[in-house]
Structure formats: structure tokens, C-alpha cells
C-alpha angles and dihedrals in degrees: 000000000000121000120250095257092054090046091057093045096047095075091055093050095045114138090235095078144310122272091252090063095055122107100225111221116178107208113234092244098049110145098204141288142275116030099336106147120258119202118223130194124199123218109191115030101198125117096292095045092049091050092048090056091050089049095052093045091050095050102034119047092185096064127093128188109228107162137030132189132188137155089237123057093202092057093046093053092045090052092052091047090055093047092049088053093059125104107302091244087064101031092054089066093056096097103165109145122198092264090061098056100105121188130184143052091291095043091104090071091058093054091050090050094047098090098262124153097205125041114202112205113201105143125118113301095250091068096047098093096053093043093047092047091053093048091050092048087054090050096240129154110243143212103197121192116216142287105046100209146342104232137036098248096054094038089056086052087056091049092054090053089046090059090051092049089056091050090051091047091235118165112241118182119186129213089242088113096181085080087067098039117111097222093053093045089051092051092045090054090048089055093047089050089057096247096133096036123217116350110252102175142352133211126197125189138181106164109159145118130304125281103222112179094180095069091104093052119103105265088347089282133121120266106253089232092062122095121213093268095052094042095049092047091052090047093037102147093065096060124077095214091057105036104020090228125278095291089061104032100041113008089057088088091066097037091048090054091054092048091047092053092043092048092225145046130263120266099212143009142191117201145168135197147133147167110290099170109006108111120234091247129125097253092056092057123193106302129116124246096210136028134170125190141184112209127190122208123210092263092053097257113141130222117202113206133188131177131168142156111212123168120235134075091239094060115114109257131195131165108176149100128236121197116189118203133182090254104028150346135256110204121174091193083089087074093063107124093358121137109239116228090223134010109256090203087063095038093056089062093047089052091049095050092046088053092049092050095044091242094120144013115323109250131199113157096165099108099037094051090042087058090050088051090053089049089057092047088051090056092047093052091046091053095044093049102032089228133121104257123201133203090245091055089054093049090052098040120122093202108137115172097175116113115242095229133032120212128137091241097045118129110239113187114216117221115226122261105288115259118196111243091024100052113078125211113206 
């Protein structure tokens, strides 16, 4: 991990631009400058949330963690144990007393109300819109892990809150960490400088191995004491309403990069996919294990997208983006195996804190990454239904996958694996 001095310097030496080129925008709710302490609260204490706290403590020596919420007490306590076991320079800034361990489906409200300056959202994607909306209403700065929703109705709810966050000049940093990664910022600047010419085509790939959250379950089965709601939340990746499927939860990184470089989102998509190897058993849920899509942007440029999760170490794997211009090519496959000069997962938090304190460029990525999330949802619905799906259809859709009540024992019916021609997108 970098030392604190290097962490503070790295923002100023970012490949994006020098400090002198920044338009300094002090957010309305800035608390001060220098090393004044900022209080952070974590909502969602799983692996990603725990890592995000470690990242912000590593990069920003003026941040303390003071409150944590999760729907599961065991996971909350395990997260805090891991954080307390970090290097003492980091662990000493984990100041979550017993009164600020919040458990339950409404625990997020208690973190937001606990006097924090930064709300870190790292729960399952289904909950992002309601948590983000509440944090914006409370006028908090936000680190928001991707994606930003799992269905059009609730993602539009997120978008409405995103507009309000912009009006309030709140800092919102997404978990789309490529936007804080030196190599991508260098390539983006090359493109803006005209070095690759006009974009002719884009390619997005996330071809990897399965994400199986049930590996820690006894015999990979649900505990008989768990109701549907608890079981599905513990095995969240396998259920469309919670994760959004791979194209939304994981492939967003690649699709967001393409949208970022294009400066807009596609207007239509045709896609196909299915489950080639995932058994039709409860623990495997109702998501696909492969999906391919052909997107069209407003200017007629196409993006070809492929994602899949196949088991086996001998499967072909590729996580990259390729952007073909009239004068040159940007291909992130060149990063494979490369040692990054600085961890983008740390850098994104440095960028966020500098924005909050007015020490760097003002950042609010809520709407742009929300549009990338909608792009991913559009591909999913095209694959599930077999239809051409347009942006306008997504913005008018009444699809709402969120349960109406949240209790650990609630029954949550699981729709069957989507079959094109049978599955209906509305």
C-alpha cells in the first residue's frame, strides 16, 4: 500500500490534468480544508464494503469510520474484525462504538442520521436507489458502489435523486474505478486530443469465472432456519432482483468505460444469452451465465459486448475494452498482468475527498453511471425477451423488481430462468 504522503500527492500528479487546470468548485456542504477530520458511515459490510473502507483509510488520512449498517449482524461484526486487524495507522481510525452498529433492513437510515459527512453505499444493487435517495435527502456526500439499481423503475428513482445531488453540489463518487485509473485517464486525454480520430466501433468484454456466494453454505444449501428473504440476500448474486445479473453487476465496468469515452449512452440494443451450465437448482437462482449484445449509439456507432461466467481454469478469459478510432486504437487488454502505478480503488476515494474539501475537481458521477446502469439493464432485457430494446422503452418501463416488504422470513417467489419468446419485458 502507498504511504500517506504519496497518497496525498497522487491526486495532483494524476494523468488526467495538473492542479492548475482544475476548475475548483467548493461543494456547498464542504466542512473545511486541510486535514480536518471527515466522518464516514458504511452501509453494507460485505467484502466490497469492507474493502472500500480500507481503501478510503489508506488514501485519506483525515477520514474516520464512525458507523456501520448491515442486514446481517454476523457480517457486520466480521467486517469490523477485519478492519481492526489492519495496520494500526488505519485501524486506529475505525471508531465505531457499540451504539453505532446498526442491523436490519432499515439500518441504513440510522447511519445516515448518525452525523456522518460521507455515506458509503456498498449493499446489494437492488437497495442502491432507496439508500442513495435517503443520503441525498440528508445532504450527505456519497461513495456509491456500482451498479445503481436492478430495474428501470427504481433506477429512475436513483436518477431523480442524482439530479437533486447535482443541484445541492454534493460530491458523488461511483465505484466505477476506471474513471480514477491513470491508464484510462491517459487514454481519454489522447482521445480528446484527437490522437485516435473519430470513434468507429467499441468492444466490451467481461469473460471470467462464476461468482458463487453460496460457497460458504453447508453443502451449498440454505439453512432450514432461513426464510426466502434471508436466503436470497445471503446468496444475492444468483437472483436477478438483487444483483441485476452479470451484465449489470459486473460487466457495467466495461460498458461504462465505452459510454464514458463516447460521451453518451446507446439508444438501442439486440442481445442474446442463457444459462449453459448453471443447474436449475435453488442456489443457482435465475440469472444467465453468458450474454452478448450489439448496442447502437445515437451517431450510428456500434458497441459489441460480451460477458460470461464459465467454470474451469482452462476457459478463455478476457476483461477489457477496445475502442477503434479512425487514426488509432485504445485497447485495455494491454493492461493484462501489468503492475498498476497506483491502486485506482484507493485513488477514487482520494478524488472524492479532494472534491468534498474543494481541493480538487468537483465530482458527481451519479447520473453518468446511472445511465451506464440503464444501458446494462437494456441489454439484459433484450437478451431475456429476444426483442430489440430501446432507451425510450427503458425510460417508460414499469418493471419494478423490488419486494414491497422486507422481513427476514418474507416469502420471495423466484421467477423462472428467462426464456426469449416467453419472457415479457414491460
